[in-house]
N, C-alpha and C positions, 0 to 999 in steps of 0.2 A: 656916335662917334667912337670908334674901336679903344678899345684899352691897350691894346697891342702897341708899347712904345719900344723905340730903340733904347739899348742901354748904354750902348758906347759914343762915346763922342769922337768923332772919326778924324778930324783934326789931330787933337789932343793926343789920343792914342798912336797916331802914326808917328808922332814924335816920342812916345814913349816907346814905342816898340822898336825904334831906330835905336835907342839907348839901350834896350836890352838885347839886341840882336849883338851892339857891339860888345858888349859886357861879356854874353856866352862866348861871343868868337875868342876875347881876351882871354878866356879862363879854358880854352883847349877845344870847345865845341866848334863846330862849322856853322856857316848861316844857315845851312838847310837843316842840320841838327836843333838849333833853336828855333826853328819854325814850326816846329813838330813836338805834339804832345800826347802821351800816352795816356789814357784815362780808362779805367774799370768802374764799371757802376753794376750796382745790384740793382736787379728788376723789380722795379716797385712804382706806384703812381708818378711821384716826382720825377723819376727816373725816365718813364714814358712819356711823361708830359712835358720835359726840356729837350729831349733826343731830337724832334723836328726842328729846335730853335738853333742847333749848335751851327749849322752853315751860316746863320748870320754873325758868330761870332768870327769863324773862320775870315768870311769875305772883309769883314771890318778890321780885322788883325793882321790878316796875312798867316796865322797861325793853325795850322793843319793839326785835326783833332783825330788821334787814331783811336777810335771808341771801340771798347768791348762790353758788352751788357750780360750778366747771370743772374741765373737764379742765386739765393742769398747764399746757400752751401758751396756752390761752386765758384762764386765771386771771391768768398771770403778764403778759400784754399788757395785759389791763385793770388790772390794779392798778399796772402801771408808768405806765401813761394818765394815772389819778388823779393818782398822787405826781408825776410831773413836770409836770404842769398846775399843781400847789400848790392842788389842788383840796380843799375839806374834806366833799366828797361819801363820802369813804371813811376810815373810823374803825379797824378790826381787820382782819388779814389773815394768811394765809399765806405764810412765807417760809423759803427755805433760805439760811442765811447762807454756805454752801460753793458757792454758785451766785448766784443773781441779787441777795443779800445785798451782797456784796463791790461789786457797781456801785452800790447803792441807797444804801449808807452812803457811800460816797466822794462822792456829789452830795448829801449831807445830806438825804436823805427820809426818813430812819428816826428815829424818836424812840429816844433811848437810856433805856432802861428799868433802868439801875442803880440810882437811887435810890428808885426804885417799889419795887423788890425788897427795899431796906435798909429800908423802911418799911412793910412787909407785914404784913398781918393776923397775930398770933400762930397762929391757926386754920390759916393757909397752910402755915405749916412752910417758909420760904424756905430753909433750911439743908439741909432735906430732900431738894431737887432735886440731882441726882447731880452734883457737881463736874465731869466729864469733859464733861458734857452742856453745863452752863453756860458753861464756856472752848471749846465749838464754836460758841458764840454770842454770842461776843464778836469783833467786827471792830475793829481799832485802837483799844481801851481801851475800847468801847462797846459795851452790849450792847443788841444788835438785835433781841432776841425773847425768849421764854422757851417751851423746848422742849414738844412736846406728845406725843412718842413717841420710842422709840429702837430703831434698827435699824440692821442691818448684813448684809454678804454671809456666808454659812455655806454649809457643805457639805450637801447632805442626801445619802445614801448609802442602795445596798440592802443591809442585812445580810446576807439570803438569798443574795445574789450573791456576796458576799465569802468566806462560808460556803462555796457551790459550788464557786467557784475556788480556794479555800485560800489566800486573801489578809487578812493581818494589815489591819485599820484604820491606814490610811496616818498617819503622826505629821509627815512633811516633804513639802512640795510636789513632789518628788523621787518620792517615794513614791505620791503621788497621779496623779502622771502615769503611772508604772509599772503602777499597777494598773489606771488606764484603759486603756492599752494591752494589758494581759492580757486583762482581760475581752472588749476589743473583738476581739481576735484571735481566741480561744480561743472566742467565740460567734459568728465570722463578721460582725461587724458588726450583730448583733441587739441589741445592748446598747451603746450610746453614751453618753458624757459631754457634759451638755448645761451650757452659758453664755454669756452675751450676746454677741451679735455685731452686732445693729443698733448703726451707727456712734454714734448720739448718746447710746447707753446703755452702752459697753462701759467708758468711764474708771470708769464706779462698781466694776464687778468686777474691773478689771484692776489698779485701785490697790492692791490687797491684794498683788499679785504684786511690783508695783513695790516696795512699801514694805519685803516679808519679805526681798527681796533686798538691802535697804540700800540704795535708790537714792531719789531724791526727785522732785518734778515740777519744783523748780526750785530754784537758789541765789543767791543776790544779784541777786532780780529778774530773772533769767536764767535760760531753761531748762537743764534738767540730763538733758537724754537724751542726751549723748554720754559719759555714763558708761558704761562696759562692762557695768555689772551690771544695765543697762536690758534690753539683748541676750538676756541670758537669761531676763528675764521676759516679754518677748515670744513667747520660743520656748515657754516653759513656756505661758503664755496660747494659743497658736493651738494649741498641740498640743492641749490640751482640749476647745477651742470647735472645731475643724476635723478636725485628724489623726484624732481619738478620738471626734468629734462627729458629728451628724446632716448630711445634703446641706441645702444651704441656710442652715447656719449664720449667714450674715453678717445672715439676715431675724431672727434671734430676739431678741427681748427677755423680759422678766418671763414675759410670759402664755405665750410658746411653751416657754421652759425647764420651766414648773410642769405645762405640759400633756404634756411628753414625760416627765418624772419620774412623775407620777400615772396616767399610762394605760400603765407598765410599761416604757416602751421606754429609760429611761436609768437607767445603776447610778450615775450622778453627777451631781448637779446643783448648779452654784455660783451661786448669787443671794440674793436679800435675805432677811432672816429674817422679813419683811413676809408671804412667800410660804408661811408654813405652812399655813394652811387649807386654800390649792390644790393643798398637796401632800398633806396627810392628812385632809384633809376629806371629805363624805360621795360625793362624783364620783371620789375616788381607788380604784384597783384594787391597791393596795400600801400603803395606810396602816398597815398591821400589819408591813409589812416594812421601816420606814423609819427608818435612824437619823441623828442630825444631830450636826455637829461643827462648831468654827471651822475655817476655813482654816486648813492647816496652817504650820508656820514654814517659812521660807525657807532659804537660805545664811546670813541674817544674823541673822535674829530673826521676831516674830512680832508684827505690828504692823497689827491689821484696821480696815481703815474703819468711822467713827463717823458716822453721819447721823441728823439728827433734824430733821423741820419744825418749825417755830417759828411762834408768834403774835406778830406785830409791830404796832405802832401809828404811824400818818401822822404825819409833823411836822406836818402840816397840820391834822388833827383839831381840831375845836374841844368835842370831848368826851372828851380824855383820861382824866379820872377814872373815868367809866363804862366806857371801853376797857378802864381798868387792873382793873375791877371785873369785867368780862365774863372777863378773860386769870385773875383770880385762881381764878374759877369754874371754868372751863374745865379749870385745870393743879392745882387742889387735891388733897391726898392721895385726899379721897373719891370725886372722880370717876376718877382715874387707878384706883381699884381696882372701879371701876364698869366703865369702858373694858376693863378686862382680861378681863370675859366675852366681849367680841368679839373677844381676842386682838389687843390694843392693847399693845405691852412700854411699861411706864411708865419716864419719866426720872426716878425717886424710888427711891431705893436702900430705902427702909422699905418701898415697897409687895410687893416682892420677897420678903421676909421676910415678909409678913401670911399668916397660917394659910388665910383665905379665897382668897388668889390662890394658894398652893402647891396648895389642892385642887382648882382648877381646873386645874391643869397637874400631874396624878399620874399620866399615862401615861408610857411609857418615852420616846415620843417627844418627848412635852412636856415632859419632864426635861430631855431634850438639849437641847432648844430654850431654856429657863431658863439652862442650863449656858453655852452659845453664846454668846448674849446677853449675861449676867452678864461673861462673859470681854470680850467688845467692849467694853464700860462700863467694864471696868477698864483695858485697856490699848489702846483704839482711838486712833485720830487722826482730827480732824475735817478733814483735808485730803482732799478727797473728790476735787479736780481740783486744775490749776495756777492760780495766783492771777490769774487773768487777769480783768479787768472783762468782758469780751465771752466769758463762760462757753461760749455756744452753739457759737461758732466754734473756740474753744480745744478742745473736748472733739469736735467733727466730725474736725479736723487729727489728732486720736489714734485717732479711731475707723478712720477711714476708711484710714490707712497700717495698720493692724493688721488691717484686712478685708484691703487687698490680699496680706498674707503668708497668712492663711486661705484665700483665691482661688488661691495658687500666682503669685502675679504679680511677687512680691520676696521678699526673705529677710527676717530679724528685724533683721538690721545695717542694710540698708538702710531699713527703717521705721524705725528710730532717729534715722537722720541727718536723713531727710524730716519728722519730726517735732519736730525741735532747729531745724530751718530754718524750719518754718511755724509754730511759736509765738512765735519770737522777736518780731515785730511787736504779737502779741496779750498778751504780759504785761505785767500792771500791775507797775508798778516804784514806785508809792509806799510808804511806810513808815507 
């Protein structure tokens, strides 16, 4: 029996939609206007998975979705132009609370969805959304979006190589670094460790090392890179990315690290749980040899990065009721289970327990993946980067300085000092 289930109850929805249309017309919009939604999505695995289902929403509701989908930088720019101009030509869009959401919320551009969630339909099961995911979607006590996926960095590793070189599965970051060093040396560089070196992307994976050492991005509105524990975090990260990594590591993002793993060149890969299909999919030469685990604990703790794309609503949309109807459909229990077929990790606890979901993830690697992502959901932090309004600049400061260590241009202590200095004018200090 297929797990693709209808999300909306047509009869109830027709009644609700009639009320929505009357409400919209009464507030100055035409009936035709009320039956259209302008939606902008970032080209992610979630967006690619849900797009084929949007005609189902249109058929069942009578609402036409005018969908546009772009790569992350282009989508972010387009959304910000609409929001900052107070235009009503944008209704629903993807937002990362840990990134652009910080600036947009402080500027008053995002609708607070807290009351919508509290009054959601019973079928929606608002309480079923993972609490940690919702917490990561709240900024300054406002719910800026509803999470559509769950992800975080994990370690993909070669089980056969650990056996070949007589190495136990690492339980700490120190053991992970030592394992990477041993395999790299014994194989004369044939097998590397792979993680992100592209400057703007480094923060996502590096943050796990920072937090696991007990350090923080900032304290009291000021950068916290003067903490000596940061130096160890940078040093460990650089060893895995550069010392025991591939040549040209500073050019590597998730596409490159996954290619190294899938081709059999990497013994370890530290990257997003979203890279699962890239690592064990049909193109992989080592799919049956892959194990997956959370990033091991550091000296102080285990606190992985928790990331979720959200669906948000423009503060200036004139179709907020219809926008919420779309979000309920897109993030419902039924749709989450449907999208799991395409490898989307659901931000709903009960979906993970569904027999149909478990059947989809019955292979050893996928079982490892489920264990790793549920660990992220249980213990992760939504603090993906420093609390700066200008996330792009803040992340570049960190990535650039860590890259200089990878390239041998400075040591970890100098990198920490330079990051501390570079972040000072960028950190947001508003509470």
